[in-house]
C-alpha positions as a LaTeX table, in Angstrom:
\begin{tabular}{lrrr}
\hline
Residue & $x$ (\AA) & $y$ (\AA) & $z$ (\AA) \\
\hline
Unk1 & 56.80 & 180.48 & $-22.46$ \\
Unk2 & 58.15 & 182.34 & $-25.76$ \\
Unk3 & 55.63 & 182.69 & $-28.24$ \\
Unk4 & 57.30 & 183.53 & $-31.77$ \\
Unk5 & 54.51 & 184.12 & $-34.40$ \\
Unk6 & 50.54 & 184.35 & $-33.97$ \\
Unk7 & 48.25 & 184.16 & $-36.61$ \\
Unk8 & 44.33 & 184.43 & $-36.70$ \\
Unk9 & 44.45 & 180.73 & $-36.20$ \\
Unk10 & 47.45 & 179.29 & $-34.36$ \\
Unk11 & 50.14 & 180.02 & $-31.90$ \\
Unk12 & 53.68 & 178.82 & $-32.75$ \\
Unk13 & 55.56 & 178.84 & $-29.55$ \\
Unk14 & 58.63 & 177.18 & $-28.07$ \\
Unk15 & 58.03 & 173.71 & $-27.15$ \\
Unk16 & 57.28 & 172.98 & $-23.66$ \\
Unk17 & 57.72 & 169.25 & $-21.39$ \\
Unk18 & 53.92 & 169.87 & $-21.06$ \\
Unk19 & 53.51 & 169.07 & $-24.86$ \\
Unk20 & 54.92 & 165.51 & $-24.50$ \\
Unk21 & 51.24 & 164.13 & $-24.78$ \\
Unk22 & 50.72 & 166.05 & $-28.12$ \\
Unk23 & 54.12 & 164.99 & $-29.50$ \\
Unk24 & 52.88 & 161.34 & $-28.38$ \\
Unk25 & 49.39 & 161.69 & $-30.12$ \\
Unk26 & 51.54 & 162.89 & $-33.31$ \\
Unk27 & 54.39 & 160.79 & $-33.36$ \\
Unk28 & 52.74 & 157.51 & $-32.50$ \\
Unk29 & 50.45 & 157.56 & $-35.37$ \\
Unk30 & 52.04 & 155.13 & $-38.15$ \\
Unk31 & 50.19 & 157.30 & $-40.77$ \\
Unk32 & 52.33 & 160.47 & $-39.56$ \\
Unk33 & 55.72 & 158.74 & $-39.93$ \\
Unk34 & 54.97 & 157.17 & $-43.52$ \\
Unk35 & 57.68 & 159.22 & $-45.03$ \\
Unk36 & 59.87 & 159.23 & $-42.07$ \\
Unk37 & 61.14 & 155.75 & $-41.82$ \\
Unk38 & 58.16 & 154.18 & $-40.55$ \\
Unk39 & 59.48 & 154.35 & $-36.89$ \\
Unk40 & 56.24 & 155.54 & $-34.70$ \\
Unk41 & 56.99 & 156.22 & $-31.24$ \\
Unk42 & 55.77 & 153.75 & $-28.66$ \\
Unk43 & 56.26 & 155.22 & $-25.13$ \\
Unk44 & 55.60 & 158.69 & $-24.14$ \\
Unk45 & 59.54 & 158.78 & $-22.93$ \\
Unk46 & 60.46 & 158.72 & $-26.28$ \\
Unk47 & 58.05 & 161.85 & $-27.08$ \\
Unk48 & 59.76 & 163.37 & $-23.84$ \\
Unk49 & 63.49 & 162.63 & $-25.42$ \\
Unk50 & 62.03 & 164.72 & $-28.62$ \\
Unk51 & 61.23 & 167.44 & $-26.26$ \\
Unk52 & 64.74 & 167.79 & $-24.46$ \\
Unk53 & 66.49 & 167.62 & $-28.09$ \\
Unk54 & 64.50 & 170.47 & $-29.06$ \\
Unk55 & 64.80 & 172.52 & $-26.32$ \\
Unk56 & 68.54 & 171.46 & $-26.33$ \\
Unk57 & 68.64 & 172.93 & $-30.07$ \\
Unk58 & 67.22 & 176.11 & $-28.61$ \\
Unk59 & 69.94 & 176.33 & $-26.24$ \\
Unk60 & 72.94 & 175.48 & $-29.06$ \\
Unk61 & 71.64 & 177.08 & $-31.92$ \\
Unk62 & 69.03 & 179.70 & $-30.66$ \\
Unk63 & 66.43 & 177.96 & $-33.11$ \\
Unk64 & 64.58 & 174.90 & $-33.12$ \\
Unk65 & 61.21 & 173.48 & $-34.20$ \\
Unk66 & 58.26 & 175.27 & $-32.48$ \\
Unk67 & 54.98 & 173.72 & $-31.29$ \\
Unk68 & 51.66 & 174.28 & $-33.05$ \\
Unk69 & 48.79 & 175.48 & $-31.00$ \\
Unk70 & 45.10 & 176.02 & $-32.24$ \\
Unk71 & 44.18 & 179.40 & $-30.91$ \\
Unk72 & 40.48 & 178.75 & $-30.38$ \\
Unk73 & 40.85 & 174.91 & $-28.44$ \\
Unk74 & 44.43 & 175.07 & $-27.03$ \\
Unk75 & 45.04 & 172.04 & $-28.85$ \\
Unk76 & 48.33 & 170.71 & $-29.71$ \\
Unk77 & 48.20 & 170.49 & $-33.65$ \\
Unk78 & 51.79 & 169.52 & $-34.31$ \\
Unk79 & 55.10 & 171.29 & $-34.57$ \\
Unk80 & 56.94 & 173.52 & $-37.45$ \\
Unk81 & 59.59 & 176.02 & $-37.68$ \\
Unk82 & 63.21 & 176.24 & $-38.78$ \\
Unk83 & 66.19 & 173.92 & $-37.10$ \\
Unk84 & 69.80 & 174.41 & $-37.76$ \\
Unk85 & 70.21 & 170.87 & $-39.80$ \\
Unk86 & 74.01 & 169.11 & $-39.51$ \\
Unk87 & 72.84 & 165.48 & $-39.89$ \\
Unk88 & 70.73 & 165.16 & $-42.90$ \\
Unk89 & 72.95 & 166.02 & $-45.53$ \\
Unk90 & 76.63 & 165.10 & $-45.48$ \\
Unk91 & 78.87 & 167.79 & $-44.98$ \\
Unk92 & 76.09 & 170.08 & $-45.70$ \\
Unk93 & 74.99 & 172.43 & $-42.44$ \\
Unk94 & 71.75 & 174.52 & $-42.94$ \\
Unk95 & 68.67 & 176.01 & $-41.50$ \\
Unk96 & 66.03 & 173.65 & $-42.45$ \\
Unk97 & 62.18 & 174.51 & $-42.99$ \\
Unk98 & 60.18 & 171.37 & $-41.42$ \\
Unk99 & 56.52 & 170.66 & $-40.31$ \\
Unk100 & 54.58 & 167.32 & $-38.72$ \\
Unk101 & 50.92 & 167.97 & $-37.93$ \\
Unk102 & 48.50 & 165.49 & $-36.52$ \\
Unk103 & 46.14 & 164.07 & $-38.95$ \\
Unk104 & 43.24 & 165.10 & $-37.71$ \\
Unk105 & 44.39 & 168.94 & $-38.76$ \\
Unk106 & 45.66 & 167.62 & $-42.69$ \\
Unk107 & 44.19 & 169.31 & $-45.73$ \\
Unk108 & 43.52 & 172.64 & $-43.66$ \\
Unk109 & 46.12 & 174.69 & $-45.13$ \\
Unk110 & 47.98 & 174.85 & $-41.61$ \\
Unk111 & 51.20 & 173.00 & $-42.72$ \\
Unk112 & 51.52 & 175.92 & $-45.55$ \\
Unk113 & 50.58 & 178.60 & $-42.93$ \\
Unk114 & 53.18 & 177.74 & $-40.46$ \\
Unk115 & 55.87 & 177.10 & $-43.30$ \\
Unk116 & 55.13 & 180.86 & $-44.58$ \\
Unk117 & 55.18 & 182.05 & $-41.14$ \\
Unk118 & 58.63 & 180.09 & $-40.39$ \\
Unk119 & 60.19 & 181.46 & $-43.64$ \\
Unk120 & 59.14 & 184.99 & $-42.24$ \\
Unk121 & 60.50 & 184.71 & $-39.16$ \\
Unk122 & 63.96 & 183.01 & $-40.81$ \\
Unk123 & 64.41 & 185.99 & $-43.48$ \\
Unk124 & 63.54 & 188.95 & $-41.21$ \\
Unk125 & 64.20 & 188.19 & $-37.73$ \\
Unk126 & 67.27 & 185.94 & $-38.31$ \\
Unk127 & 68.24 & 187.29 & $-41.37$ \\
Unk128 & 69.21 & 184.14 & $-42.90$ \\
Unk129 & 70.23 & 183.98 & $-46.49$ \\
Unk130 & 68.58 & 181.11 & $-47.49$ \\
Unk131 & 66.43 & 178.21 & $-46.16$ \\
Unk132 & 66.36 & 174.76 & $-46.93$ \\
Unk133 & 63.91 & 171.93 & $-46.76$ \\
Unk134 & 63.62 & 167.93 & $-47.93$ \\
Unk135 & 60.62 & 165.71 & $-48.30$ \\
Unk136 & 60.47 & 162.39 & $-49.47$ \\
Unk137 & 59.85 & 161.98 & $-53.14$ \\
Unk138 & 56.47 & 160.10 & $-52.67$ \\
Unk139 & 55.18 & 162.48 & $-49.98$ \\
Unk140 & 52.89 & 164.58 & $-52.43$ \\
Unk141 & 51.70 & 167.33 & $-49.92$ \\
Unk142 & 55.11 & 167.94 & $-48.60$ \\
Unk143 & 56.39 & 168.55 & $-51.79$ \\
Unk144 & 53.41 & 170.77 & $-53.25$ \\
Unk145 & 53.79 & 172.82 & $-50.32$ \\
Unk146 & 57.37 & 173.32 & $-50.48$ \\
Unk147 & 57.08 & 174.78 & $-54.17$ \\
Unk148 & 53.99 & 176.63 & $-53.52$ \\
Unk149 & 55.63 & 178.94 & $-51.07$ \\
Unk150 & 58.63 & 179.53 & $-53.25$ \\
Unk151 & 61.25 & 176.51 & $-52.55$ \\
Unk152 & 63.33 & 175.14 & $-55.66$ \\
Unk153 & 63.88 & 172.03 & $-56.00$ \\
Unk154 & 67.76 & 171.44 & $-56.56$ \\
Unk155 & 68.37 & 167.47 & $-56.37$ \\
Unk156 & 67.28 & 164.22 & $-54.55$ \\
Unk157 & 69.44 & 162.80 & $-52.09$ \\
Unk158 & 69.24 & 159.64 & $-49.78$ \\
Unk159 & 68.45 & 159.86 & $-46.51$ \\
Unk160 & 68.08 & 156.79 & $-44.39$ \\
Unk161 & 67.87 & 154.89 & $-47.81$ \\
Unk162 & 65.27 & 156.51 & $-49.03$ \\
Unk163 & 64.91 & 159.29 & $-51.79$ \\
Unk164 & 64.18 & 162.65 & $-50.76$ \\
Unk165 & 63.96 & 165.75 & $-53.07$ \\
Unk166 & 66.21 & 168.56 & $-51.89$ \\
Unk167 & 64.67 & 172.22 & $-51.69$ \\
Unk168 & 66.30 & 175.65 & $-51.35$ \\
Unk169 & 64.78 & 179.12 & $-51.13$ \\
Unk170 & 67.23 & 182.19 & $-51.26$ \\
Unk171 & 66.32 & 185.37 & $-49.29$ \\
Unk172 & 66.29 & 187.57 & $-52.28$ \\
Unk173 & 64.30 & 185.44 & $-54.07$ \\
Unk174 & 61.52 & 185.22 & $-51.34$ \\
Unk175 & 61.69 & 189.30 & $-51.17$ \\
Unk176 & 60.64 & 189.27 & $-54.75$ \\
Unk177 & 57.61 & 186.84 & $-53.87$ \\
Unk178 & 56.60 & 189.38 & $-51.12$ \\
Unk179 & 56.63 & 192.04 & $-53.42$ \\
Unk180 & 54.14 & 190.96 & $-55.73$ \\
\hline
\end{tabular}
């Protein structure tokens, strides 16, 4: 098992097949899927397929979302991190920052913490020139997190028939923010 980031509260590690029950708890919650097309998973097998897809991204792109684990309890909190995105925006390939946490962990600053660590990993370890992110226009929490950590709103676009905000953060801008 590869650990990518460790903070005082969290471990961010590769997604494992054994994470399927945690993925199911996360993605079967309709409230978690409120701004994701409202299609929560219904079976453990669907969660296992998601894990296989993420692990395939590791092999094909060298990066994919990471499992977020509570250090104190070893509980699966959700996932966060970067992935090489080829589908969300037509004719645009980019490194995407994303996060999804189980509802019981909302409001504790964990999405922000994992997003900051993911940016650090992307800009320092992967030497990416820029990182992008998207959030449903009505998802106030995600939009607030992205702007708080330095992303600039570029425009809006349609994803699965829903309007999403499109954000970017360039490495020089991020480096300037680190110097403050």
